[in-house]
N, C-alpha and C positions, 0 to 999 in steps of 0.2 A: 874656171868652170867649177861649180860647187858639187860636193858629194851629196847626193839626194838623201842618203841614209842619215846624215847628220843635220839635216834641215830642222829648224825649230818648229814648234807647233803652230805659231802664228803664220809663218811663211808657208807652211804646208796647207793651212786652211785657206790662205789667199790663192794658192795654186788650184785647190779644189774648186773654189768659187769661179776661177777663170775657166776651168773645164766645164762647169755647169753653164756659164754664159755662152760658151762656144757651142755646146750641145743644144741649148735651147734655140740658138740662131740657125744651126745647120741641120737639125733633125736627125743627127746620128752621133755615135760616141766620138768624143774628141781624141781618145787614145784607145788602143787595144787593151784588153783586160789586164795583161801583165804589167803594162806601163801605168795604167790607172791605179792598180794596186800599189805600185811603187810610190806614187804620189800620196795616196791616202794611208798607207801602212808602212812605217819605216822598216819593218822586218822583211819587206819584199823589195827593198830598194838597194840591196847590196850590188855594187858595181855600176849603178846607174848615176850618171852625172847630169848636171843641170846648168843651162844658161837662161837668164831671164832678161826681158826688157820691161821697163816701168813706164806707167802713165805719169802725168804731172802730179797726181795726188799720191803717188807712191805705190798704187796697186799695180799688179803685173799686167802689162799690155800684151805679153806673149811669153812663151817658154819653148825651149828646145831640150829634149831628153835624149841622151846618148846611152844606149843599153848594150851590154855584151850579148853576143850571139853564141850559139853552141859551137860554131865552126871557127871561132877566134876572131870573127869580124865584129862590127858594131852596127847597131840600128839606130837611126835618127828619126824622131818624130817631132813635129812642130805644131804648136797651138797658138793662135792669135786671137786676141779679144775682138769681138765684132765691131766695137767702136773704132778701133785702130784701122780696121779694114775700111770702114765707112769714110774715114778721113783720107783714104788713098795711100796710107803709109805702107811701105814695103818692109814691115816688121819681120815677116817670115824670112826674107832674103838676108836681112842683117843678122838674125839669129843663126841662120845656117853658116854665114861667114864667120861669126864668132866661134861657133862650135868647131869649124874647120881649123881655125887658128890655134885652138887649144887642144884639138884632138891629137893624141900621140901618133907619130908617123909609123907606118909599117902594117896597118891592117885596113882592109876594105871597109867602106862605109855605105850603108844602105839607107836611103832617104825614102820614107813612105809618105804618099800623098793620097788622101781620101777623095773619091770622086774626081779623079784626075782627068784633065783635058789637054788640048793642044797648048794652052797658055802655060800649063805646068811643065810640059816638055821643054818649052822655050826657057822658062826660068831655071829649070834644073840644068839644062845645057850650059847656061851662062855661069853656073856655079861649078861646072866640071863634072856633072853627073850624066849618065846615059841610062835610058830605060832598060830595065832588067827583067821585071816580072809583073804580070797583070793578075790581080785577084778579082774574080767576078763575084758580085753579090747578085744572087738570083732569087726570084720570088715566085710563088704559086698561090692561087686562091685555094682556100679550104672550105669544106671538105673536098677531097679528091673525087673525081667522077667515079661512079661504080665500075665503069669499064676499065679504068686504070687499075683499080684494086683487084678486079677479077683476073687481069692479065699478069698478076704478080704472084710469084711462088709464096705460098703461105709460110709463115714463120711463127714459132711459139716464143714469146718473150715474157719476161717477168721484171719487176723493179729490182734495181741494184740493192743488195743487202750489205749495209756497212758492217765491217768486222768479218765478213766472209768473202766478199768478191774483189777486194782491192788487188790482191796479188794476181789473180787471173785477168782482171781488166788491164792492169799495167802491162803485163806480159803480152797480151793480145794487141793493145794499142801500140806498143813499141815495136813489135814485129811488123805491124801494118804500116807504120810510119818511120821505118828505119832510116830513110834518107830524107825525111821532111825537115825543113829548117826550123819550124816552130813546134809541130805536134809530136815529134818523136822525143825519146829520152825522158819520159816522165818517171818520177819516183812515187812510191806509195805515200811519202810525206807530202809531196806536191799535190797528189790527188786529194788527200784528206784536207789540205788547206783550201783547195778550190771548192770542195764540197761543203765547206763551212760558210760559203757565201750566202747571203740572204735570199738570192733568187732560186737556189737549188730546190727542186721538187722531185723527190725520188719516183713519183708516178711517171715522170717524164725522162727518167734515166733507165733505159731498157737494155737488158742483156739477153742473149740467146745462148743457152747451154749447148755444148757439143753433144749430140745424141750418141756419138760413137766413143766417147771417152771423157776424161776430165778436161776442164777448161771451157772456153767459150768459142762459139762460131764467130761471134762478133757482138757489137753493141751499138746503140743509138742513144746519145745523150742530147736532150732538147733543153732549150732555154727560152723562157717567155719574157719578152721585152715589153712590160706593161706600161713603161713610161714613154713609149713611142706612139705616134699617131700616123697610121693605124697601129694597133698592137701587133707585134711580130712574134711568131713562133719560130725559133731558129733550130736547125739541125746543127747543134753546137759541136759535137764530135761524133763521127760515125766511123767505125772500123770493122773490117772483116779480117779474120786471121788468114794469112797468106796460104795456109793449107787448104782453105775453102774458097780461094779465088776462082772466078770463072763459073760459078754455080748459081748465080743469080741472087746471092744473099745480100749484096749491096743494095739492090733495088728493094728487096723484101724488108730490110731494116729501115731504109729511108721511108717507105710507105708506112711501116709500123709507127715510126716516130711522128709522121705527119698525121696519121689517124689519132694518135694520142693527143696531139695538139688540138685537133678539131674537137675531140671529146671534151676538152677543157675550155671550149668556147673561143679558141683562136681562129680567125678567119683568113690569116695571111701567113703562109710559110715562107721561110727564108733560109738561105745557106750561103757559104762562101766556097769557091773552088778555083783552083788555078786555071787560067785561060788555056794553057797548053796541055791540060789533062783532057784530051779529046774524048776518052771513054767516059769520064765522069760527066763532062758537059753534055754529051749525047744522052746519057742515062737521065740526067735531070730534065733535059728538054722533053724526053719521052714521057715524063710524068707531068708535064705542063709548065715547068719553070721557064721564066724568061729573065734576061739580064736587066737588072735595075740600074746598076752603075759599076764602074771599074775603080778599084784602088790600085795604085801603081807604085812599085819599088824602083828607085833609080840607084845606080851603083857608081861609086867613085873609088878607083883603085889607088893604092899607095904610090905607084909609079907616076900616075897622073897628078896626084896631090903634090909630089915632090917637084914637078916641073911647071906647075901652073902659078 
């Protein structure tokens, strides 16, 4: 298994082309943003390892990335070239098997599958994985109906100010997501790195100041996917300080973010939420969101790995 951080420029470019082919065929990102950055930027690849399968011409037919998680486990993502899928080759299963053979024993492994269905459950079970977590992608038409906006507590927001708001945003985000496997534990350096991305538009990075003291009530950071058809406006990160939970600010900030997207000409809102977060799912349904698809995480524990 190769160290992704030491991969040469030509090999890295080939992997980026593989991701683009998969995304064009599937209509959705081939990898989550942190893993995509690990492929395209060596300085984001520390700790990430790579397994590849090649086509007869030497180009990658698929890849598997194993990334470290905050809790000491590892996360596995697999991307397969559309032409390999068309030939009926089970490249994904072989990449997972190779990753399992080379994965150090002693830590759980989480396999993520986008738009998961029953066939993915069957394949995962054959490889020793069990379903663990469902992530819903939900969508809503924009602009929101006036009745939805009128039923929402008003909130005053402003654009994030670089050089002033980093510390308050990180503190609020990390309190709000203290137990979340991906969204918690941000640092100011990580926030600044993410804000350097080409897609970032401060008009869509909204914060709400705490009227009773320093800090933030919460924030709503939006991301416009202009390379998608239809163009999607994502509620990228939304957080309410735990001191203000139960007061309706989550709905207020969500609506503020969606209205910001609509003002910028976006006609389809989108977000991700855990299927078992009943309160969040109910909130988003009350705003008109419906489930578009499910991304699923499958887990393989060390004890199972050792005996299979």
